C-alpha positions in Angstrom: 19.3 82.1 30.5 16.7 83.6 32.8 13.6 85.7 33.3 14.2 89.0 35.0 11.8 91.3 36.9 12.2 94.5 38.9 10.8 97.8 39.9 11.9 101.2 41.3 9.9 103.7 43.2 10.2 107.1 41.5 8.1 109.3 43.7 5.8 109.1 46.8 6.3 106.9 49.8 8.4 103.8 49.5 6.1 100.8 48.6 6.2 97.6 50.5 6.8 95.7 47.3 9.2 92.9 48.4 6.4 90.4 48.8 4.9 91.4 45.4 8.4 91.2 43.8 8.7 87.6 44.9 5.3 86.7 43.4 6.0 88.5 40.1 9.4 86.9 39.8 8.0 83.4 40.3 5.5 83.9 37.4 8.7 83.5 35.3 9.6 80.1 36.7 9.2 78.5 33.3 12.1 80.7 32.0 14.3 79.7 34.9 13.3 76.6 36.8 16.7 76.0 38.4 17.0 78.9 40.8 15.5 82.1 42.1 17.4 85.2 43.1 16.3 88.6 44.5 17.6 91.9 45.7 15.7 94.4 47.7 17.2 97.7 48.7 14.9 100.5 49.8 13.1 101.7 46.7 14.6 99.1 44.3 13.7 95.4 43.8 15.5 93.1 41.3 14.5 89.5 40.8 15.4 86.6 38.5 14.6 83.0 37.7 17.6 81.1 36.3 18.0 78.5 33.7 21.6 77.3 34.3 23.7 77.1 31.2 27.2 78.3 32.1 29.0 78.0 35.4 26.1 75.8 36.8 27.2 76.1 40.4 28.7 79.5 40.6 26.5 81.7 38.4 23.7 82.6 40.8 22.1 86.0 40.4 21.8 88.8 41.4 25.6 89.6 41.3 27.0 92.5 43.2 30.4 94.2 42.9 32.7 94.2 45.9 31.5 97.6 47.3 27.8 96.6 47.0 27.2 99.7 44.9 26.3 97.9 41.6 24.0 94.9 41.2 22.9 93.0 38.0 20.2 90.6 36.9 20.5 89.4 33.4 18.7 87.3 30.8 20.8 86.0 27.9 24.2 85.0 26.7 27.4 86.9 25.8 29.2 84.9 23.2 32.4 87.0 23.5 32.4 87.0 27.3 35.8 85.2 27.5 37.6 87.9 25.4 35.9 90.6 27.4 36.8 89.0 30.7 40.5 88.8 29.7 40.4 92.5 28.7 38.7 93.5 32.0 41.3 91.6 33.9 44.0 93.8 32.4 42.1 96.7 33.9 42.4 95.1 37.4 39.1 93.4 37.8 39.1 90.1 39.7 36.3 87.6 38.9 34.6 85.4 41.5 32.6 83.3 39.0 33.0 81.8 35.6 29.7 83.2 34.3 29.1 85.9 31.6 26.7 87.7 34.0 29.7 88.9 36.1 31.3 90.1 32.8 28.2 92.2 32.1 28.5 93.9 35.5 32.3 94.5 35.3 31.9 95.8 31.7 29.3 98.3 32.9 31.6 99.4 35.8 34.4 100.0 33.3 32.6 101.5 30.3 29.2 102.5 31.5 26.5 102.4 28.7 29.4 102.1 26.2 29.8 98.5 27.3 26.8 97.6 25.1 28.8 98.3 22.0 31.3 95.6 23.0 28.7 92.9 23.7 28.1 90.2 21.1 25.1 88.3 22.4 21.4 88.2 23.2 20.3 89.9 26.4 18.0 91.9 28.5 19.9 93.6 31.4 19.0 95.4 34.6 21.6 97.1 36.7 21.0 99.1 39.9 23.8 101.6 40.2 23.7 103.0 43.8 26.6 105.3 43.1 24.6 107.2 40.5 21.2 106.5 41.9 20.3 105.0 38.5 18.5 102.0 37.3 19.9 100.9 33.9 18.0 98.6 31.5 19.1 97.4 28.1 18.0 95.1 25.3 20.3 93.4 22.7 20.7 94.8 19.2 18.5 92.3 17.3 15.7 91.9 20.0 16.3 88.2 20.7 15.5 88.7 24.4 12.4 90.7 25.3 12.0 93.5 27.9 8.8 95.2 28.8 8.0 98.0 31.2 5.2 99.8 33.0 5.6 103.5 34.0 2.9 105.5 35.8 5.0 108.4 37.1 5.4 106.9 40.6 7.2 103.7 39.7 8.7 101.8 36.8 8.2 98.0 36.7 10.0 95.9 34.1 10.1 92.2 33.2 11.0 89.7 30.6 7.3 88.9 30.1 4.3 91.0 30.6 2.6 88.5 32.9 5.1 89.3 35.6 4.1 93.0 35.4 0.4 92.1 35.5 1.0 89.9 38.5 0.9 93.1 40.5 -2.9 93.8 41.0 -2.3 97.6 41.1 -1.2 97.6 37.4 -4.2 98.4 35.2 -5.3 96.1 32.5 -6.7 98.3 29.7 -6.8 97.6 26.0 -4.6 99.9 23.8 -6.6 100.8 20.7 -3.3 101.4 18.8 -2.1 98.0 19.9 -5.3 96.5 18.6 -4.9 98.2 15.2 -1.2 97.1 15.0 -2.2 93.5 15.8 -4.9 93.4 13.1 -2.6 94.9 10.6 0.7 93.1 11.3 -0.4 90.1 13.4 1.8 91.3 16.3 2.5 94.3 18.4 5.0 96.9 17.2 7.5 98.3 19.6 7.2 100.4 21.7 3.4 99.8 21.7 1.8 96.6 23.2 -1.8 95.6 23.3 -1.9 97.1 26.9 -2.5 100.8 27.3 0.3 101.5 29.8 2.8 98.7 29.1 5.6 99.1 26.5 8.3 97.1 24.8 11.9 98.5 24.9 12.9 98.4 21.2 15.9 96.3 20.2 19.2 98.2 20.4 18.0 100.6 23.1 18.7 101.3 26.7 16.5 102.9 29.4 17.6 104.7 32.6 15.7 105.9 35.6 17.5 108.6 37.6 16.1 111.3 39.9 12.6 110.7 38.7 13.5 111.0 35.0 13.1 108.2 32.5 15.3 108.3 29.5 15.4 106.0 26.5 18.3 106.0 23.9 19.2 104.0 20.9 22.7 102.6 21.0 22.8 100.6 17.7 21.3 100.2 14.3 22.4 98.6 11.1 25.0 100.8 9.4 26.1 102.6 12.6 29.5 100.9 12.7 30.1 98.9 9.5 32.2 95.9 10.2 33.9 95.9 6.9 35.7 98.9 5.3 33.7 100.4 2.5 36.5 100.8 -0.1 36.7 98.8 -3.3 34.3 96.4 -5.1 33.9 92.9 -3.8 33.1 89.9 -5.9 30.4 87.4 -5.0 33.1 84.9 -4.1 34.6 87.4 -1.6 31.2 88.2 -0.1 30.4 84.5 0.2 33.7 83.8 1.9 33.1 86.5 4.5 29.6 85.2 5.1 30.8 81.6 5.6 33.7 82.7 7.9 31.5 84.8 10.1 28.7 82.1 10.3 31.3 79.5 11.2 32.6 81.6 14.0 29.1 82.5 15.2 28.1 78.8 15.4 31.3 77.9 17.2 30.6 80.6 19.8 27.0 79.6 20.3 28.0 76.0 21.1 29.7 77.0 24.3 27.7 75.7 27.2 28.0 73.5 30.3 24.8 71.6 29.3 23.8 69.5 26.2 23.4 71.5 23.0 21.3 70.5 19.9 19.7 72.0 16.9 16.3 72.4 15.2 16.6 70.9 11.7 13.9 71.7 9.1 15.8 70.5 6.0 16.0 74.1 4.7 19.2 75.8 3.8 19.6 77.9 7.0 19.2 75.1 9.6 21.1 72.6 7.4 24.1 75.0 7.2 24.1 75.6 10.9 24.0 71.9 11.7 26.8 71.2 9.3 29.0 73.8 11.0 28.0 72.4 14.4 29.2 69.0 13.3 32.5 70.6 12.2 33.0 71.8 15.8 31.7 68.8 17.7 33.5 65.6 18.6 30.2 63.6 18.6 27.1 63.6 16.5 24.9 66.7 17.0 21.4 66.0 18.3 18.9 67.4 15.8 15.1 67.7 16.1 12.4 68.0 13.5 8.6 68.1 13.4 5.9 67.3 10.9 2.1 67.2 10.9 0.6 63.8 10.1 -1.7 65.5 7.5 1.3 65.3 5.1 2.0 67.3 2.0 3.4 70.8 2.6 2.7 70.3 6.3 5.3 67.6 6.8 9.0 68.2 6.1 10.3 65.2 8.0 11.6 63.5 4.9 13.7 66.6 4.0 15.2 66.9 7.5 15.9 63.2 7.5 17.8 63.4 4.3 20.0 66.2 5.7 20.5 64.4 9.0 21.6 61.3 7.3 24.0 63.2 5.0 25.5 65.1 8.0 25.6 62.1 10.4 23.5 63.7 13.2 21.7 61.9 16.0 18.3 62.7 14.7 14.9 62.8 16.5 11.5 63.2 14.8 8.1 64.4 16.2 5.3 63.4 13.9 2.1 65.2 15.2 -0.8 62.9 14.4 -3.1 64.0 17.2 -2.9 67.1 19.3 -5.3 68.8 21.6 -5.5 72.0 19.5 -7.7 73.9 21.9 -5.8 73.2 25.1 -2.4 73.9 23.4 -3.7 77.1 21.9 -4.9 78.3 25.3 -1.6 77.5 26.8 0.3 79.4 24.1 -2.0 82.4 24.5 -1.0 82.5 28.2 2.7 82.2 27.4 2.6 85.0 24.8 0.9 87.6 27.0 -0.4 89.4 23.9 -2.5 88.1 21.0 0.0 86.7 18.6 -0.7 86.0 14.9 2.1 83.8 13.7 0.7 80.3 13.7 4.3 78.8 13.6 4.4 79.4 17.3 2.3 76.2 17.5 4.7 73.7 16.0 7.7 75.5 17.5 6.3 75.1 21.0 5.6 71.4 20.3 9.1 70.9 18.9 10.7 72.8 21.8 8.9 70.6 24.3 10.1 67.6 22.5 13.7 68.8 22.3 13.8 69.8 25.9 13.6 66.1 26.9 17.2 65.8 25.5 19.0 69.2 25.6 18.8 72.5 27.3 20.1 74.6 24.4 19.3 74.5 20.7 20.6 76.4 17.7 18.1 77.6 15.1 18.2 79.1 11.6 16.1 82.3 12.2 17.1 85.4 10.3 18.4 84.1 7.1 15.4 85.2 5.0 15.5 88.8 6.3 19.2 89.2 5.8 19.8 87.3 2.6 16.6 87.6 0.6 14.5 84.5 1.3 11.0 85.7 0.7 9.4 85.5 -2.7 7.7 88.9 -2.2 11.1 90.5 -2.5 11.5 89.2 -6.0 7.9 89.8 -7.0 8.0 93.4 -5.8 10.7 94.1 -8.5 8.0 93.7 -11.1 5.7 96.5 -9.7 6.9 99.0 -12.4 6.0 96.6 -15.2 2.7 95.7 -13.7 1.8 99.4 -13.3 2.3 99.9 -17.0 -0.6 97.6 -17.9 -3.8 99.2 -19.0 -6.0 100.4 -16.1 -8.8 98.2 -17.2 -6.7 95.1 -16.6 -5.3 96.3 -13.3 -8.5 97.6 -11.8 -11.1 95.2 -13.2 -10.2 92.2 -15.3 -7.3 90.7 -13.3 -8.9 91.2 -9.8 -12.1 89.7 -11.2 -10.2 86.6 -12.3 -8.4 86.3 -9.0 -11.7 86.3 -7.1 -12.5 83.1 -9.0 -9.3 81.4 -7.7 -9.8 81.6 -3.9 -6.9 79.2 -3.1 -4.2 81.3 -4.7 -3.8 83.7 -1.8 -0.3 84.8 -2.7 -1.4 85.8 -6.1 -4.3 87.8 -4.6 -1.9 89.4 -2.2 0.4 90.4 -5.1 -2.4 91.8 -7.1 -3.4 94.1 -4.2 0.2 95.2 -3.6 1.7 95.7 -7.1 -0.5 98.6 -8.2 0.6 100.8 -5.3 3.2 103.2 -6.6 4.9 104.3 -3.3 7.4 101.5 -2.5 7.0 101.7 1.2 3.2 101.7 1.1 3.4 98.9 -1.5 5.3 96.8 0.9 2.8 97.5 3.7 0.2 96.0 1.3 2.3 92.9 1.0 2.5 92.5 4.8 -0.9 93.5 6.1 -3.3 90.8 7.3 -6.4 92.9 7.8 -6.2 95.6 5.1 -7.3 99.2 6.1 -10.6 98.5 4.3 -11.1 95.2 6.1 -10.3 96.9 9.5 -12.8 99.7 8.7 -15.5 97.0 8.1 -14.5 94.9 11.1 -14.1 97.6 13.9 -17.2 99.2 15.4 -17.7 103.0 15.0 -16.6 103.6 18.7 -13.2 101.8 18.1 -12.7 103.6 14.8 -13.3 106.9 16.5 -10.6 106.1 19.1 -8.2 105.5 16.2 -8.9 108.7 14.3 -5.8 109.7 12.4 -3.8 106.6 13.5 -1.8 104.9 10.7 -1.2 101.2 11.5 1.0 100.8 8.5 3.4 103.6 9.6 6.3 101.3 10.4 6.7 100.1 6.8 6.8 103.7 5.5 9.0 104.8 8.3 11.7 102.1 8.2 11.9 101.9 4.4 13.8 105.2 4.3 16.0 104.8 7.3 18.6 102.2 6.2 22.0 103.9 6.3 24.1 101.1 4.8 26.2 101.5 1.7 24.0 98.9 0.0 20.7 100.7 0.6 19.1 99.6 -2.6 15.4 98.8 -2.9 15.7 95.1 -2.0 17.9 95.8 1.0 15.4 98.4 2.2 12.6 95.8 2.0 14.8 93.4 4.1 15.5 96.2 6.5 11.8 96.8 7.0 11.3 93.1 7.8 14.4 93.2 10.1 13.0 96.1 12.1 9.4 94.8 12.3 8.6 91.2 11.4 11.9 89.8 12.7 12.2 91.9 15.8 8.5 92.0 16.9 7.2 88.7 15.7 9.9 86.1 14.9 12.1 86.9 17.9 9.2 86.9 20.2 8.0 83.6 18.7 11.4 82.0 19.2 11.8 83.3 22.7 8.4 82.6 24.1 7.9 79.1 22.5 11.3 77.8 23.7 11.3 79.4 27.1 7.9 78.1 27.8 9.7 74.7 27.8 12.7 75.9 29.7 14.8 75.6 26.5 17.3 78.2 25.3 17.4 79.0 21.6 20.5 80.6 20.0 20.4 82.1 16.6 23.8 82.1 14.8 22.7 83.9 11.6 21.7 86.9 13.7 25.2 87.5 15.0 25.5 91.4 14.9 28.7 91.1 12.8 26.9 89.0 10.2 23.9 91.4 10.3 26.2 94.3 9.5 27.9 92.4 6.7 24.6 91.3 5.2 23.3 94.9 4.8 26.5 95.9 3.0 25.9 93.2 0.3 23.9 94.5 -2.8 20.4 93.1 -3.1 21.2 91.9 -6.6 23.7 89.5 -5.1 21.2 88.1 -2.7 18.4 87.6 -5.3 19.8 86.6 -8.7 17.0 86.3 -11.3 14.5 84.0 -9.7 17.0 82.4 -7.2 16.3 83.5 -3.7 19.2 83.7 -1.2 21.7 83.3 -4.1 24.8 84.5 -2.2 24.0 82.7 1.0 23.6 79.5 -0.9 26.9 80.1 -2.6 28.5 80.6 0.8 27.2 77.3 2.2 27.2 75.2 -1.0 30.1 73.1 0.2 28.4 72.2 3.5 24.9 70.9 2.7 23.4 68.4 0.2 22.7 69.8 -3.3 19.0 68.9 -2.8 18.8 71.5 0.0 20.0 74.3 -2.2 17.4 73.7 -4.9 14.5 73.2 -2.4 11.7 75.8 -2.6 11.4 78.0 0.5 8.8 77.6 3.1 8.9 77.8 6.8 6.9 75.9 9.5 3.8 75.1 7.4 0.9 75.1 9.8 -2.4 73.5 8.6 -4.6 76.5 9.5 -6.7 76.2 6.4 -7.9 72.7 7.0 -8.1 73.3 10.8 -10.6 76.1 10.3 -12.6 73.9 8.0 -12.4 71.0 10.4 -11.0 70.6 13.9 -11.2 74.3 14.8 -14.4 75.2 12.9 -17.0 74.7 15.6 -14.6 76.0 18.4 -13.9 79.2 16.4 -17.6 79.8 15.9 -18.4 79.3 19.5 -15.6 81.6 20.7 -15.7 84.4 18.2 -19.5 84.8 18.1 -20.6 84.3 21.7 -22.3 86.8 23.9 -19.2 88.1 25.6 -17.5 88.9 22.3 -20.7 90.8 21.2 -20.9 92.8 24.5 -17.3 94.1 24.2 -18.2 96.1 21.2 -14.8 95.9 19.4 -15.9 94.2 16.2 -18.9 93.9 13.9 -19.7 90.2 14.5 -21.6 90.0 11.2 -18.2 90.5 9.4 -16.6 87.8 11.5 -19.4 85.4 10.8 -19.1 86.1 7.1 -15.3 85.3 7.2 -16.0 82.1 9.2 -18.7 81.0 6.8 -16.8 81.8 3.5 -13.7 80.0 4.7 -15.7 77.0 5.9 -17.4 76.8 2.5 -14.1 77.1 0.6 -15.2 80.3 -1.2 -12.3 82.3 0.3 -9.3 81.6 2.4 -9.5 83.7 5.6 -7.5 81.4 7.9 -4.9 84.1 8.8 -7.6 86.5 9.7 -9.6 83.9 11.7 -6.4 82.9 13.5 -5.8 86.6 14.6 -9.4 87.0 15.8 -9.3 83.7 17.7 -6.0 84.6 19.4 -7.4 88.0 20.4 -10.6 86.6 21.9 -8.7 84.0 23.9 -6.2 86.5 25.1 -9.0 88.9 26.2 -10.6 86.1 28.2 -7.4 85.2 29.9 -5.8 88.5 30.5 -8.6 91.1 30.7 -11.5 88.9 31.8 -9.5 86.8 34.2 -10.5 83.4 32.8 -8.3 80.5 33.9 -6.1 78.8 31.3 
């Protein structure tokens, strides 16, 4: 696992960028504290920081082929590298290391861009191919590993994190109005846009090439492109469940391969519990498991659930109970690590848990992806009642029910449902489920100048766009909703959350449920098998029912519960007021500060719950201070 950086001069005089490349590469030291490697060849620079996981002594990067015509730097893991190595050896390739990085290079030599279809793993790849005069970049199918780039016509700079690109003082730091609208709507950036005007994200399942001054971007994979199972005949739930379990078991086994200690995050939910149970099956000693809870208790502390599972499975269990934490200092540090304003507050406990786990292990397995693939969000089930709700009298829908909801400020999910269910277009309805600042709220919040710069821009476009793109055989309404989340929320928020929080602590996270084979299988299973009546993740629970305690299967779903609501009425209340309403925020002219003050006041008084909106605004302001104003962390 590493952080990678590089650049190529496209036109003009060759730049003396070797010294800058060294500086930019070292901004990624937290991603790879074990080693630095660099290659400089005329108009091309490649750099990397390595976190040694496989072939600790022999896996240094960059790696060249024998003729010195191809060179690779690579961030990630190939879980099928041993099979690919054996196949490549039959083609005459001789390997000098035991690392998967060399397999990536040899596979590219043998199959070119077609090698990507053979990779099962998480990765961002950069290869300089001197034979073709081509720089080749690629990102894994799911988006587990990030890859950003800056292109101004004269050069292309890429990196695992934006901060490495911004370490070059000649790269402009300008706010992207579309990126701001995306953030306020979704709580995160949406590929290919970022919050920066001239910096972009390579979308998952895409590759990019630079050759003879031309930059080309192509998609090489999407769900449904190459179905793993034949599409003939009807399958029973038992058959689907058996296939899910077999693939998950193989995925876990492959992700336990490492030359360093491997553990797991354990929340006590069905996903992480199933993964830990399978890890125990493939381990000759108790698996180290790690859990976190906030001392505030209630929904914010799941330590007892995790402890029950750990005892039942016989793990070596470690708990972090967060009684006291410097919220402000930790938040500033997280804003620096994420490079962009980031709206998922679960990054906070995930970072603390990663730092805790990194004291014991260098690799953890985590349960990300199960909800998006197998139907774990309650909104999927609620959305099925939209047709019934829309048949109610208009007076109830437009006046009576919303008026009642206003009197119940704590029931935020009910209020969200009441704003979404009346929308008749299914894609736009789902956008209403997901949006943090609604279009009406954004219109009130943004100043006229910012609104003018966004004239005609639709920040909810991804939901409408992706809803109709699923090509799977099982492209029913529920699977389309899951596909929208798979392409947006999972790829652009949860994958970034997992990567940045763990790599900030030099910890590698592996996600077995997101094995591409399991992803392909999941989107062939009918939505009715995933959500059965009111039971979420029905088929996944059936698949793992023999692995985990019965209490886990009946436990209500909720992820990392972060106490934002009480924080903004207590520990963060004064800090949020000071940051969001000071003179520098006013002078920037992005927001109507009277609107922000109203949100802050209404939340503090308990009249409304605006914690999600306040969290976004606070993250944006701290990001602006650090990355655009140059304030120290």
